[in-house]
C-alpha positions as CSV (number, residue, x, y, z in Angstrom):
1,X,74.0,112.3,105.6
2,X,76.6,114.9,106.6
3,X,77.4,112.9,109.7
4,X,78.0,109.8,107.7
5,X,80.3,111.7,105.3
6,X,82.3,113.1,108.3
7,X,82.5,109.6,109.9
8,X,83.7,108.1,106.6
9,X,86.3,110.8,106.1
10,X,87.6,110.5,109.7
11,X,87.8,106.7,109.4
12,X,89.7,107.0,106.1
13,X,92.1,109.5,107.6
14,X,92.7,107.3,110.7
15,X,93.4,104.3,108.5
16,X,95.7,106.3,106.3
17,X,97.6,107.7,109.3
18,X,98.5,104.1,110.3
19,X,99.5,103.1,106.8
20,X,96.4,101.0,106.0
21,X,96.7,99.3,102.6
22,X,94.4,99.7,99.7
23,X,91.8,101.8,101.5
24,X,88.5,101.8,99.6
25,X,85.3,103.9,100.2
26,X,82.2,102.3,98.8
27,X,79.0,104.4,98.8
28,X,76.2,101.9,99.3
29,X,73.4,104.2,100.4
30,X,71.5,103.8,97.1
31,X,71.6,100.0,97.2
32,X,71.3,99.1,100.9
33,X,69.6,100.2,104.0
34,X,72.3,98.9,106.3
35,X,74.7,101.8,105.9
36,X,75.7,104.7,103.7
37,X,79.4,103.8,103.4
38,X,81.7,100.9,103.7
39,X,85.3,101.7,104.4
40,X,87.6,98.7,103.6
41,X,91.4,98.5,104.4
42,X,94.0,95.9,104.9
43,X,96.9,95.5,107.3
44,X,100.1,93.6,106.7
45,X,99.8,91.6,109.9
46,X,97.6,91.2,113.0
47,X,99.4,93.9,114.9
48,X,98.8,96.4,112.1
49,X,95.1,95.3,111.8
50,X,94.8,96.0,115.5
51,X,96.5,99.4,115.2
52,X,94.3,100.3,112.3
53,X,91.2,99.5,114.4
54,X,92.5,101.4,117.4
55,X,93.3,104.4,115.2
56,X,89.7,104.5,113.8
57,X,88.2,104.1,117.2
58,X,90.3,106.9,118.8
59,X,89.8,109.4,115.9
60,X,86.1,108.9,115.7
61,X,85.7,108.8,119.5
62,X,87.5,112.2,119.8
63,X,85.0,113.6,117.4
64,X,82.0,112.2,119.3
65,X,81.3,109.0,117.4
66,X,81.2,105.7,119.3
67,X,80.8,102.4,117.6
68,X,77.5,100.5,118.0
69,X,79.6,97.3,118.1
70,X,83.0,95.9,117.1
71,X,83.5,92.3,116.0
72,X,86.5,90.2,115.3
73,X,89.0,91.8,117.7
74,X,90.3,88.4,119.0
75,X,91.2,87.1,115.6
76,X,92.6,90.4,114.2
77,X,92.1,89.1,110.7
78,X,88.8,90.8,110.0
79,X,87.5,93.5,112.3
80,X,84.1,95.0,111.6
81,X,83.4,98.4,113.2
82,X,79.7,99.4,113.1
83,X,79.1,103.1,113.3
84,X,75.5,102.9,112.1
85,X,75.7,104.6,108.8
86,X,79.4,103.8,108.3
87,X,80.8,100.3,108.5
88,X,84.6,100.0,108.7
89,X,86.2,96.6,107.7
90,X,89.8,96.1,108.6
91,X,91.3,92.9,107.1
92,X,94.5,91.0,107.0
93,X,95.7,90.8,103.4
94,X,94.7,87.1,103.1
95,X,91.2,87.5,104.5
96,X,90.5,90.5,102.4
97,X,91.4,88.5,99.3
98,X,89.3,85.6,100.5
99,X,86.1,87.6,101.4
100,X,86.5,90.1,98.5
101,X,83.8,92.5,99.8
102,X,84.5,94.9,96.9
103,X,83.2,92.2,94.5
104,X,80.1,91.5,96.7
105,X,79.3,95.2,96.9
106,X,80.3,96.1,93.3
107,X,76.9,97.7,92.8
108,X,78.0,100.4,95.2
109,X,80.0,103.4,94.0
110,X,83.7,103.5,94.7
111,X,84.4,107.0,95.7
112,X,87.5,109.1,96.6
113,X,88.3,110.8,99.9
114,X,87.9,114.2,98.0
115,X,84.2,113.4,97.5
116,X,83.7,113.3,101.3
117,X,85.2,116.7,101.9
C-alpha cells in the first residue's frame, strides 16, 4: 500500500512538472483488483502527451519503479502506463473526453495529492 501511494504521488508530481492538464487521482482499491490507483491526465497535443509519459517514466524509474508495460506510444493520444498497483493514463484532450474514464470509474474515490503524502 505504501509503495502504491508513493508511485501515485511521484506520477502526479511528474505530470504536474510537465504541465499536465486536469490531473485526477482515483482510488480504486476498494472496487477493483487491477490496481490501487488510476492517475489520469491530459496533454494539449501529441508532443505534450509524449513528454508527460517520459516525465512519469523517468521520475518513477529514478525511484526504482519500472513499468510492467506501456501501451499507446505510437499514437500518443492515449498512453497507458502499468506500474502494477498504479495505472497512469495520459490522454490527448479529445480522447480523454471520448473515453471518459472518470465516468467509467465513478465508484472509485477521487482523492487529492495531499492524501498521498
